[in-house]
MIVO-616300 format. One record per residue (C-alpha): x, y, z; residue number from 0; residue in three letters. Coordinates in Angstrom, 3 decimals, padded with zeros to 6 digits, m for minus. Each point is the difference from the previous one (the first is absolute). Layout:
N
SITE         X         Y         Z  pos  code
SITE         X         Y         Z  NUM   ALA
...
//
This chain:
489
SITE         X         Y         Z  pos  code
SITE  m000.070  m000.044   000.000    0   MET
SITE   001.555   003.403  m000.956    1   PRO
SITE   000.529   002.469   002.899    2   THR
SITE  m002.853   002.217  m001.283    3   SER
SITE  m002.168  m002.773   000.714    4   GLU
SITE   000.980  m000.386   003.716    5   LEU
SITE  m002.544   000.596   002.588    6   PRO
SITE  m000.335   003.487   001.283    7   TYR
SITE   001.138  m001.151   003.428    8   GLY
SITE   003.000  m001.635  m001.254    9   ALA
SITE   001.014   003.185  m001.717   10   ILE
SITE  m000.522   002.023   003.163   11   LYS
SITE   002.008  m002.414   001.952   12   ILE
SITE   002.842  m000.086  m002.518   13   PHE
SITE   000.250   003.773   000.110   14   ILE
SITE  m000.074   000.118   003.647   15   ALA
SITE   002.872  m002.538   000.030   16   LEU
SITE   002.268   001.688  m002.552   17   VAL
SITE  m000.596   003.497   000.826   18   GLY
SITE  m000.250   003.007  m002.280   19   VAL
SITE   003.060  m000.734  m002.136   20   ALA
SITE  m001.188  m003.627  m000.568   21   GLY
SITE  m003.356   001.179  m000.743   22   ALA
SITE   001.423   002.208  m002.717   23   GLY
SITE   001.775  m002.867  m001.506   24   SER
SITE  m003.069  m002.138   000.014   25   LEU
SITE  m001.939   002.650  m001.910   26   MET
SITE   002.890   000.176  m002.599   27   MET
SITE   000.013  m003.793  m000.338   28   TRP
SITE  m003.846   000.058  m000.440   29   LEU
SITE   000.158   002.576  m002.840   30   GLY
SITE  m000.952   003.572   000.608   31   SER
SITE  m003.427  m000.493  m001.508   32   GLY
SITE  m000.838  m002.563   002.267   33   SER
SITE   001.406   001.641   002.940   34   ALA
SITE  m001.671   003.156  m000.576   35   SER
SITE  m003.521  m001.519  m000.605   36   THR
SITE   000.517  m002.163   003.365   37   ILE
SITE   000.928   002.977   001.997   38   ARG
SITE  m003.013   001.893  m001.277   39   SER
SITE  m002.228  m002.908   000.733   40   TRP
SITE   001.384  m000.088   003.604   41   GLU
SITE  m000.577   003.613   000.431   42   ILE
SITE  m003.520  m000.039  m001.269   43   VAL
SITE  m000.673  m003.067   002.116   44   ARG
SITE   001.234   001.778   003.161   45   ALA
SITE  m002.083   003.020  m000.743   46   SER
SITE  m003.068  m002.129  m000.514   47   GLN
SITE   000.638  m001.647   003.474   48   LYS
SITE   000.236   003.529   001.543   49   ASP
SITE  m003.361   000.996  m001.686   50   ALA
SITE  m001.677  m003.067   001.432   51   VAL
SITE   001.279   000.822   003.447   52   SER
SITE  m001.434   003.445  m000.254   53   GLN
SITE  m003.352  m001.326  m001.396   54   LYS
SITE   000.429   001.626  m003.226   55   LYS
SITE  m001.556  m002.879  m001.806   56   LEU
SITE  m000.578   001.658  m003.515   57   SER
SITE   003.693   001.349  m000.034   58   GLU
SITE   001.001  m003.576   001.157   59   ALA
SITE  m001.980  m001.454  m002.885   60   GLU
SITE   001.610   002.207  m002.798   61   ALA
SITE   003.559  m000.825   001.367   62   LEU
SITE  m000.938  m003.767  m000.054   63   GLY
SITE  m001.029   000.182  m003.523   64   LYS
SITE   003.406   001.913  m000.780   65   GLN
SITE   001.791  m002.828   001.664   66   ALA
SITE  m001.469  m002.620  m002.115   67   ILE
SITE   000.944   002.031  m003.196   68   ARG
SITE   003.572   000.573   001.130   69   LEU
SITE   000.322  m003.935   001.095   70   ALA
SITE  m001.294  m001.018  m003.328   71   GLU
SITE   002.882   001.774  m001.855   72   ARG
SITE   002.048  m002.863   001.585   73   LEU
SITE  m002.122  m002.661  m001.642   74   GLY
SITE  m003.690  m000.684   000.323   75   SER
SITE   000.767  m003.093   002.443   76   SER
SITE   002.641   001.670   001.918   77   ASN
SITE  m000.857  m000.737   003.745   78   TYR
SITE  m000.336   003.733   000.763   79   ARG
SITE  m002.911   000.201  m002.200   80   VAL
SITE  m001.678  m002.688   002.143   81   GLY
SITE   000.996   001.709   003.198   82   ILE
SITE  m001.422   003.376  m001.345   83   SER
SITE  m003.329  m001.522  m000.934   84   HIS
SITE  m000.370  m001.577   003.588   85   ASP
SITE   000.804   003.505   001.306   86   ASP
SITE  m002.571   001.571  m002.209   87   LEU
SITE  m002.545  m002.607   000.911   88   GLY
SITE   000.358   000.630   003.639   89   LYS
SITE  m000.687   003.917  m000.560   90   ILE
SITE  m003.102  m000.901  m002.169   91   LEU
SITE  m001.432  m002.036   002.879   92   VAL
SITE   000.451   002.900   002.379   93   ALA
SITE  m001.881   002.174  m002.867   94   GLU
SITE  m002.722  m002.802   000.139   95   LYS
SITE   000.657  m000.810  m003.719   96   ASN
SITE   000.207  m003.653   000.536   97   THR
SITE  m000.782  m001.131  m003.600   98   ASN
SITE   003.198   002.045  m001.176   99   GLU
SITE   001.923  m001.181   003.005  100   ALA
SITE  m000.714  m003.695  m000.924  101   ARG
SITE   001.329   000.492  m003.532  102   LYS
SITE   003.350   001.242   001.346  103   HIS
SITE   000.354  m002.602   002.678  104   PHE
SITE  m000.662  m002.632  m002.730  105   ASP
SITE   002.697   001.720  m002.057  106   ASP
SITE   002.505  m000.041   002.902  107   ALA
SITE  m000.636  m003.625   000.760  108   GLU
SITE   000.698  m001.054  m003.781  109   LYS
SITE   003.090   002.037  m000.349  110   ILE
SITE   001.496  m001.283   003.187  111   LEU
SITE  m000.644  m003.461  m000.828  112   GLN
SITE   001.775   000.287  m003.159  113   THR
SITE   003.016   001.508   001.747  114   ASN
SITE   000.183  m002.783   002.392  115   ILE
SITE   000.111  m002.402  m002.662  116   ILE
SITE   002.958   001.334  m001.650  117   ARG
SITE   001.837   000.974   003.285  118   ALA
SITE   003.518  m001.408  m000.142  119   LYS
SITE   000.981   000.119   003.551  120   ASP
SITE  m001.563  m000.674   003.584  121   ASP
SITE   000.275   003.653   001.218  122   VAL
SITE  m002.056   001.401  m002.926  123   THR
SITE  m002.445  m002.806   000.206  124   LYS
SITE  m000.570   000.407   003.650  125   ARG
SITE  m000.500   003.815  m000.382  126   LEU
SITE  m002.388  m000.463  m002.953  127   LEU
SITE  m002.109  m002.637   002.024  128   LEU
SITE  m000.454   002.491   002.820  129   ALA
SITE  m001.214   002.657  m002.444  130   ASP
SITE  m002.285  m002.603  m001.758  131   LEU
SITE  m001.378  m001.015   003.327  132   ALA
SITE  m000.849   003.529   000.817  133   ALA
SITE  m001.890   000.365  m003.356  134   SER
SITE  m002.043  m003.233   000.828  135   GLN
SITE  m000.740   001.459   003.406  136   ARG
SITE  m001.446   003.118  m001.540  137   ASN
SITE  m002.027  m001.944  m002.504  138   LEU
SITE  m001.358  m002.069   002.824  139   GLY
SITE  m001.019   002.893   002.186  140   LEU
SITE  m001.648   001.558  m002.857  141   LEU
SITE  m002.061  m003.340  m000.556  142   ASP
SITE  m000.704   000.083   003.634  143   LEU
SITE  m001.486   003.552  m000.155  144   SER
SITE  m002.117  m001.295  m003.050  145   ASP
SITE  m001.446  m002.792   002.081  146   GLY
SITE   002.187  m002.894  m001.620  147   LYS
SITE   001.645  m001.581   003.040  148   PRO
SITE   000.586  m003.270  m002.014  149   GLU
SITE   002.187   001.851  m002.508  150   LYS
SITE   001.532   001.906   002.808  151   THR
SITE   000.875  m003.196   001.714  152   GLU
SITE   001.666  m001.332  m003.320  153   GLU
SITE   002.042   002.931  m000.662  154   LEU
SITE   001.204   000.112   003.873  155   PHE
SITE   001.133  m003.562  m000.389  156   LYS
SITE   001.881   000.718  m003.123  157   LYS
SITE   001.701   002.911   001.523  158   ALA
SITE   000.938  m002.033   003.279  159   ILE
SITE   001.491  m002.648  m002.263  160   SER
SITE   002.042   002.624  m001.848  161   ASN
SITE   001.196   001.441   003.277  162   LEU
SITE   000.794  m003.395   001.356  163   GLN
SITE   002.556  m000.225  m002.974  164   GLY
SITE   001.970   002.942   001.296  165   CYS
SITE  m000.714  m000.091   003.850  166   LEU
SITE   003.522  m001.495   000.771  167   LYS
SITE   003.451   000.628  m001.233  168   ASN
SITE   001.216  m003.040  m002.128  169   ALA
SITE   003.491   000.299   001.528  170   THR
SITE  m000.458   000.296   003.712  171   ASP
SITE  m003.809  m000.438   000.552  172   GLY
SITE  m000.597   003.331   001.611  173   ARG
SITE  m003.523   001.255  m000.237  174   ILE
SITE  m000.594   003.241  m002.051  175   ASP
SITE  m002.091   001.929   002.385  176   CYS
SITE  m001.569   002.387  m002.698  177   PHE
SITE  m001.231  m003.266  m001.885  178   VAL
SITE  m001.065  m001.508   003.270  179   ALA
SITE  m002.277   002.886   001.080  180   HIS
SITE  m001.706   000.084  m003.239  181   MET
SITE  m000.709  m003.680   000.349  182   GLN
SITE  m001.153   000.295   003.603  183   ILE
SITE  m002.662   002.694  m001.264  184   ASP
SITE  m001.110  m002.264  m002.731  185   LEU
SITE  m000.333  m003.085   002.086  186   LEU
SITE  m001.773   001.982   002.856  187   SER
SITE  m002.496   001.421  m002.519  188   GLN
SITE  m000.470  m003.508  m001.597  189   LEU
SITE  m000.684  m001.438   003.502  190   ALA
SITE  m002.543   002.702   000.738  191   MET
SITE  m001.739  m000.704  m003.282  192   LEU
SITE  m000.296  m003.759   000.798  193   ASN
SITE  m001.167   000.569   003.453  194   ALA
SITE  m002.650   002.506  m001.192  195   LYS
SITE  m001.614  m002.725  m002.284  196   VAL
SITE   000.228  m002.704   002.755  197   GLY
SITE   003.137  m002.014  m001.419  198   ARG
SITE   001.433  m000.383   003.566  199   LYS
SITE   002.712  m002.497  m000.818  200   VAL
SITE   001.381   001.980  m003.062  201   GLU
SITE  m000.082   003.238   002.059  202   ALA
SITE   001.823  m001.512   002.896  203   MET
SITE   002.734  m001.256  m002.408  204   LYS
SITE   000.669   003.499  m001.520  205   PHE
SITE  m000.061   001.570   003.405  206   PHE
SITE   002.449  m002.381   001.490  207   ARG
SITE   002.331   000.667  m003.093  208   GLN
SITE  m000.374   003.802   000.368  209   ALA
SITE   000.868   000.008   003.692  210   ILE
SITE   002.890  m002.480  m000.461  211   ASP
SITE   001.475   002.149  m002.493  212   LEU
SITE  m000.556   002.929   002.093  213   ALA
SITE   001.904  m001.586   002.704  214   ASP
SITE   002.954  m000.342  m002.281  215   GLN
SITE   000.008   003.233  m001.753  216   SER
SITE  m000.221   003.029   002.599  217   PHE
SITE  m003.490   000.594  m001.126  218   TYR
SITE  m001.707   002.986   002.135  219   PRO
SITE  m001.887  m001.727   002.781  220   MET
SITE  m002.990   002.458  m000.399  221   PHE
SITE  m000.548  m000.993  m003.600  222   LEU
SITE  m000.167  m003.674   000.582  223   ILE
SITE  m002.358   000.455   003.118  224   LYS
SITE  m003.255  m000.220  m002.062  225   PRO
SITE   001.046  m003.183  m001.707  226   ALA
SITE   000.989  m001.149   003.557  227   LYS
SITE  m003.322   000.868   001.632  228   ASP
SITE  m001.851  m001.671  m002.798  229   GLU
SITE   002.185  m003.093  m000.050  230   TYR
SITE  m000.492  m000.069   003.808  231   ALA
SITE  m003.505   000.069  m000.241  232   ARG
SITE  m000.192  m002.954  m002.492  233   LEU
SITE   002.281  m002.115   002.220  234   LEU
SITE  m002.248   000.586   003.003  235   LYS
SITE  m003.062  m001.365  m002.034  236   THR
SITE   002.003  m003.086  m000.607  237   GLU
SITE   000.785  m000.180   003.990  238   ASN
SITE   003.654   000.719  m000.696  239   ARG
SITE   000.279   002.383   002.646  240   THR
SITE   003.664  m000.406   000.845  241   GLU
SITE   001.137   000.534  m003.773  242   GLU
SITE  m002.151   003.185   000.069  243   ALA
SITE   001.757   001.436   003.170  244   ASP
SITE   003.375  m000.729  m001.406  245   ALA
SITE  m000.800   002.375  m002.830  246   LEU
SITE   000.593   002.660   002.663  247   TYR
SITE   003.131  m001.351   001.538  248   SER
SITE   001.934   003.334  m000.476  249   HIS
SITE  m002.724   002.163   001.647  250   ASP
SITE  m000.373  m002.353   002.664  251   ASN
SITE   003.757  m000.212   000.795  252   TRP
SITE   000.346   003.811   000.149  253   VAL
SITE  m003.072  m000.146   002.441  254   HIS
SITE   001.709  m002.509   002.325  255   TYR
SITE   003.603   001.264  m000.379  256   ALA
SITE  m001.032   003.412   001.167  257   GLN
SITE  m001.973  m001.441   002.848  258   ALA
SITE   003.110  m001.848   000.857  259   ALA
SITE   002.150   003.070   000.087  260   GLU
SITE  m002.509   001.727   002.220  261   ASN
SITE   000.007  m002.992   002.407  262   ALA
SITE   003.788   000.200  m000.110  263   LYS
SITE  m000.043   003.765   000.994  264   ASN
SITE  m002.368  m000.639   002.697  265   GLU
SITE   002.259  m002.761   001.392  266   GLU
SITE  m002.425  m002.824  m000.422  267   ASP
SITE   002.074  m002.934  m001.085  268   PRO
SITE  m003.197  m002.405   000.010  269   ILE
SITE  m001.997   002.142  m002.421  270   THR
SITE   003.205   000.876  m001.992  271   PHE
SITE   000.594  m003.643  m000.519  272   ALA
SITE  m003.783  m000.753  m000.770  273   LYS
SITE  m000.073   002.667  m002.873  274   HIS
SITE   003.546  m000.997  m001.375  275   LEU
SITE  m001.420  m003.482  m000.525  276   ARG
SITE  m003.292   001.215  m001.567  277   ALA
SITE   002.194   002.460  m002.219  278   ALA
SITE   001.977  m003.019  m001.377  279   ALA
SITE  m002.846  m002.297  m000.540  280   ASP
SITE  m001.750   002.760  m002.045  281   ALA
SITE   003.097   000.551  m002.166  282   ALA
SITE   000.190  m003.538  m000.703  283   LYS
SITE  m003.290   000.194  m001.725  284   GLY
SITE   001.641   001.245  m003.292  285   SER
SITE   003.300  m000.382  m001.722  286   LYS
SITE   000.421   003.795  m000.368  287   SER
SITE  m000.084   000.373   003.802  288   THR
SITE   001.905  m003.104   001.034  289   MET
SITE   003.178   002.210   000.639  290   HIS
SITE  m002.091   001.946   002.461  291   LEU
SITE  m000.712  m003.248   001.830  292   ALA
SITE   003.804  m000.506   000.421  293   VAL
SITE   000.337   003.437   001.565  294   ILE
SITE  m002.707  m000.708   002.539  295   SER
SITE   001.211  m003.482   000.834  296   LEU
SITE   003.490   001.380   000.486  297   LYS
SITE  m001.219   002.606   002.663  298   LYS
SITE  m002.151  m002.750   001.767  299   LEU
SITE   003.045  m002.397   000.098  300   ALA
SITE   002.130   002.888   001.531  301   LYS
SITE  m002.690   000.755   002.676  302   LEU
SITE  m000.173  m003.731   000.908  303   GLN
SITE   003.640  m000.311   000.354  304   LEU
SITE   000.162   003.165   002.270  305   GLN
SITE  m002.818  m001.783   002.016  306   GLN
SITE   002.311  m002.948   000.399  307   SER
SITE  m002.434  m002.247  m002.010  308   ASN
SITE   002.603  m001.554  m002.111  309   THR
SITE  m002.161  m002.695  m001.141  310   ALA
SITE  m002.637   002.183  m001.419  311   ALA
SITE   002.515   002.287  m001.426  312   SER
SITE   001.884  m002.840  m001.909  313   ARG
SITE  m003.447  m001.024  m001.450  314   GLU
SITE  m000.799   003.359  m001.282  315   THR
SITE   003.499   000.398  m001.453  316   CYS
SITE  m000.514  m003.204  m001.867  317   MET
SITE  m003.650   001.262  m001.270  318   GLU
SITE   001.694   003.210  m001.169  319   ALA
SITE   002.563  m001.859  m001.921  320   LEU
SITE  m002.387  m002.317  m001.511  321   HIS
SITE  m002.072   003.170  m001.137  322   VAL
SITE   003.255   001.416  m001.381  323   TRP
SITE   000.889  m003.108  m001.861  324   LYS
SITE  m003.362  m000.052  m001.557  325   THR
SITE   000.432   003.500  m001.238  326   LEU
SITE   003.046  m000.860  m002.114  327   ALA
SITE   001.254   003.589   000.211  328   GLY
SITE  m000.531   002.959   002.227  329   GLY
SITE   000.198   000.629   003.859  330   ALA
SITE   003.640  m001.268  m000.035  331   ASP
SITE   001.020   002.610   002.550  332   SER
SITE  m002.714  m001.178   002.366  333   GLU
SITE   001.002  m003.623  m000.565  334   ALA
SITE   003.435   000.596   000.886  335   ASP
SITE  m000.986   001.587   003.146  336   TYR
SITE  m002.346  m003.060   000.828  337   VAL
SITE   002.860  m002.592  m000.586  338   MET
SITE   001.989   002.091   002.442  339   GLY
SITE  m002.682  m000.433   002.590  340   LEU
SITE  m000.323  m003.724  m000.833  341   LEU
SITE   003.611  m000.721   000.401  342   ILE
SITE  m000.012   001.539   003.559  343   ARG
SITE  m002.698  m002.749   000.816  344   GLN
SITE   001.357  m002.815  m001.787  345   THR
SITE   000.844  m002.862   002.246  346   PRO
SITE   002.437  m002.080  m002.054  347   SER
SITE   003.257   000.976  m001.654  348   LYS
SITE  m001.292  m001.800  m003.368  349   GLU
SITE  m003.253   001.801   000.027  350   ASN
SITE   001.897   003.355   000.578  351   ALA
SITE   002.328  m000.982  m002.879  352   ILE
SITE  m002.974  m000.561  m002.294  353   GLU
SITE  m001.367   003.341   000.597  354   VAL
SITE   003.157   001.898  m000.197  355   GLN
SITE   000.608  m001.641  m003.174  356   THR
SITE  m003.337   001.241  m001.389  357   SER
SITE   000.906   003.303   001.428  358   ARG
SITE   003.399   000.257  m001.724  359   LEU
SITE  m001.679  m000.687  m003.507  360   LYS
SITE  m002.628   002.652   000.798  361   LEU
SITE   002.691   002.534   001.197  362   ARG
SITE   002.125  m000.472  m002.989  363   ARG
SITE  m003.178   000.598  m002.173  364   ASP
SITE  m000.753   003.188   002.079  365   LEU
SITE   003.231   001.588   000.453  366   TYR
SITE   002.644  m001.711  m002.537  367   GLY
SITE   002.829  m002.106   000.670  368   GLN
SITE   002.451   002.382   001.617  369   ASN
SITE  m002.099   001.563   002.930  370   ASP
SITE   000.485  m000.113   003.661  371   PHE
SITE  m003.464  m001.649   000.630  372   HIS
SITE   001.221  m002.899  m002.329  373   VAL
SITE   003.225  m000.284   001.981  374   ALA
SITE  m001.848  m000.019   003.236  375   GLU
SITE  m002.110  m002.906  m001.115  376   THR
SITE   003.020  m001.939  m001.477  377   GLU
SITE   001.719   000.613   003.531  378   THR
SITE  m003.005  m001.455   001.868  379   GLU
SITE  m000.123  m002.946  m002.284  380   LEU
SITE   003.759  m000.625   000.577  381   ALA
SITE  m000.592   000.058   003.814  382   ASN
SITE  m003.010  m002.397  m000.256  383   LEU
SITE   002.035  m002.547  m002.035  384   TYR
SITE   003.015   000.324   002.403  385   ALA
SITE  m002.385  m000.711   002.955  386   GLN
SITE  m001.321  m003.191  m001.786  387   THR
SITE   003.606  m001.186  m000.642  388   GLY
SITE  m000.015   000.749  m003.958  389   ASP
SITE   003.102   002.060   000.118  390   MET
SITE   000.505  m000.574  m003.921  391   LYS
SITE  m003.298   001.740  m000.702  392   THR
SITE   000.727   002.461   002.823  393   ALA
SITE   003.252   001.099  m001.469  394   LYS
SITE  m001.724   000.285  m003.592  395   LEU
SITE  m002.618   002.369   001.418  396   TYR
SITE   002.726   001.810   002.138  397   ALA
SITE   002.048   000.649  m002.987  398   ASN
SITE  m002.906   001.459  m001.963  399   LYS
SITE  m000.690   002.339   002.712  400   ALA
SITE   003.574   001.092   000.286  401   TYR
SITE   000.345   000.793  m003.657  402   ASP
SITE  m003.280   001.936   000.094  403   THR
SITE   001.345   002.061   003.042  404   PHE
SITE   003.180   000.626  m001.839  405   ASN
SITE  m001.883   001.108  m003.288  406   GLN
SITE  m001.973   002.314   002.065  407   LEU
SITE   003.054   001.472   001.601  408   ARG
SITE  m001.666  m000.321   003.208  409   VAL
SITE   002.376   000.849   002.915  410   LYS
SITE  m002.920  m000.045   002.539  411   ARG
SITE  m003.853  m000.377   000.003  412   HIS
SITE  m002.455   000.408   002.828  413   GLY
SITE   001.293  m001.550   003.300  414   LEU
SITE   002.592  m002.452  m001.777  415   GLY
SITE  m002.118  m002.970   000.975  416   VAL
SITE   000.182  m001.672  m003.335  417   GLN
SITE   003.796   000.573  m000.350  418   GLU
SITE   000.456  m001.772   003.505  419   LEU
SITE  m002.084  m002.683  m000.962  420   SER
SITE   001.807  m000.558  m003.436  421   LEU
SITE   003.282   000.237   001.789  422   GLY
SITE  m000.968  m002.868   002.361  423   ARG
SITE  m000.743  m002.202  m003.169  424   VAL
SITE   003.453   000.892  m001.411  425   PHE
SITE   001.645  m000.757   003.211  426   GLU
SITE  m001.725  m003.368   000.415  427   ASP
SITE   001.206  m000.752  m003.615  428   ASN
SITE   003.665   001.178   000.743  429   SER
SITE  m000.348   002.638  m002.575  430   ASP
SITE   001.779   002.187   002.422  431   LEU
SITE   000.707   002.905  m002.363  432   ALA
SITE  m003.485   000.634  m000.965  433   LYS
SITE  m001.087  m000.489   003.550  434   ALA
SITE   002.480   002.659   001.094  435   GLU
SITE  m001.493   002.361  m002.475  436   VAL
SITE  m003.722  m000.508   001.040  437   MET
SITE   000.870   000.286   003.582  438   PHE
SITE   001.953   003.254  m000.565  439   SER
SITE  m003.060   001.281  m001.931  440   ARG
SITE  m002.355  m001.038   002.833  441   ALA
SITE   002.267   001.834   002.562  442   LEU
SITE   000.096   003.160  m002.287  443   ALA
SITE  m003.647   000.098  m000.197  444   ALA
SITE  m000.491  m000.355   003.673  445   GLN
SITE   002.687   002.737   000.849  446   MET
SITE  m001.958   002.431  m002.105  447   LYS
SITE  m003.056  m000.235   002.138  448   ARG
SITE  m001.204   002.650   002.533  449   HIS
SITE  m000.909  m002.717   002.249  450   LYS
SITE   002.407  m002.855  m000.115  451   LYS
SITE  m000.796  m003.616   000.959  452   ASN
SITE   002.797  m000.878   002.326  453   ALA
SITE  m000.919  m003.719  m000.130  454   ASN
SITE   000.043  m000.157  m003.550  455   MET
SITE   003.426   001.860  m000.310  456   ILE
SITE   001.545  m002.284   002.495  457   SER
SITE  m001.296  m002.963  m001.978  458   GLU
SITE   001.480   001.456  m003.246  459   ILE
SITE   003.327   000.559   001.664  460   TYR
SITE   000.162  m003.535   001.392  461   ARG
SITE  m000.787  m001.458  m003.575  462   HIS
SITE   002.695   002.252  m001.288  463   LEU
SITE   002.552  m001.297   002.662  464   ALA
SITE  m000.647  m003.554  m001.237  465   VAL
SITE   000.227   000.677  m003.421  466   VAL
SITE   003.314   001.943   000.412  467   TYR
SITE   001.440  m002.780   002.035  468   GLN
SITE  m000.726  m002.562  m002.642  469   ARG
SITE   001.716   002.115  m002.396  470   GLN
SITE   003.014   000.379   002.059  471   GLY
SITE  m000.609   003.666   000.725  472   LYS
SITE   000.775  m000.190   003.687  473   ASN
SITE   000.366   003.754   000.925  474   PRO
SITE  m003.277   000.867  m001.838  475   GLU
SITE  m001.716  m003.090   001.824  476   SER
SITE   001.267   001.245   003.278  477   GLN
SITE  m001.333   003.438  m000.521  478   ARG
SITE  m003.366  m001.144  m001.300  479   ALA
SITE  m000.360  m002.340   003.231  480   GLU
SITE   000.888   002.979   002.252  481   SER
SITE  m002.653   002.179  m001.836  482   GLU
SITE  m002.571  m002.829   000.400  483   SER
SITE   000.529  m000.218   003.769  484   ARG
SITE  m000.063   003.846   000.354  485   ARG
SITE  m003.315   000.306  m001.739  486   TRP
SITE  m001.345  m002.954   001.911  487   ARG
SITE   000.663   001.715   003.116  488   GLU
//
């Protein structure tokens, strides 16, 4: 397909990407005649939109006819001719001239279908399919106003089918929200048509499709509410009350989450816990709100742990992680926090290793390979494996953590707890040079603190004394031992 046949949206995107200079080159490549015509058509079409927004319909109609004449200079079947006919049709509908509007909508549909047949690439075809669906929608609405719901339903189904062909990116599967929102509108109207004539099963099918797509595509909640209300009414006539209530999961979550915060501020832990549980259960009603369930369950698990109810907290953590895995994306930082809570309550080293391994993968996805959070988890895994007697695996994780610390050029971080812990693993593995580095970093971190932990400093010096002695550094070992005693006293 020559560039002069590219959809308007594609031209706009191209010009935006290459900038003014690139756009000029494009115009030269198209040829000055085509370029001039396209530019004139764009200007007239923009003026037409302004006239419509100002309710100057007669002026908009005249500009619409001018846009058609300009577009026809590029060829009678140029896609711009189809778009211009569709634009003019909408203006004529606003002017109550439905007979003329229908002719223009019919012309738009035929011209756009011709362009789709000869489209040579996926992007062009997808853009044209969306334009065709818009024309079919406009024809369908015209039929509806003329009292022909059967024809409306037929056209809406065609439009939905065309939109389905360009809903998702063929490369990465991402949803095109603009296309999705057009499709949601059509599905909702189709559902309402079926509900009106008593075709309950068909109506419920289309309502469900519309609501599911709205969940995935950031569709405004207030726009989908009429469809939700009608669908909920139909579900209740079938005694499917739980499904009907689940449609309002976001609204319900907000209600209970706010009530929970109020109870927290009033220092009422029992009511706080009750509302957190209700918020989580409400959010689990829809895939679009399941990440909110993870947030509420995290808060509930934390509260239960603060109340020393470790069994309940552990169960809540497991529930939160189950919901998070069901999501298959999203709420990752919340899941990281939950894993941290769970590790503190895990009774066996083997279970702790399992959770820490999951947390390491999550943190690598969240923060990248070379991050302190990653090194921290690698250190904890090294310690856990050392405690189970698997020194080979312990050393593997210890070396990874050591490399990460070095790549970050971290001389100190926080309290030096992780550095101290990592130093112990290296000491146990007789990797004394690395142990010395980590104990020294732990010591530096503590010494920078305003409120120093004397017991911890004493312990670090004690480890340094042993490491120095094993390396034959007797004077350093004696000084470290002396410092250890001094801080211990």
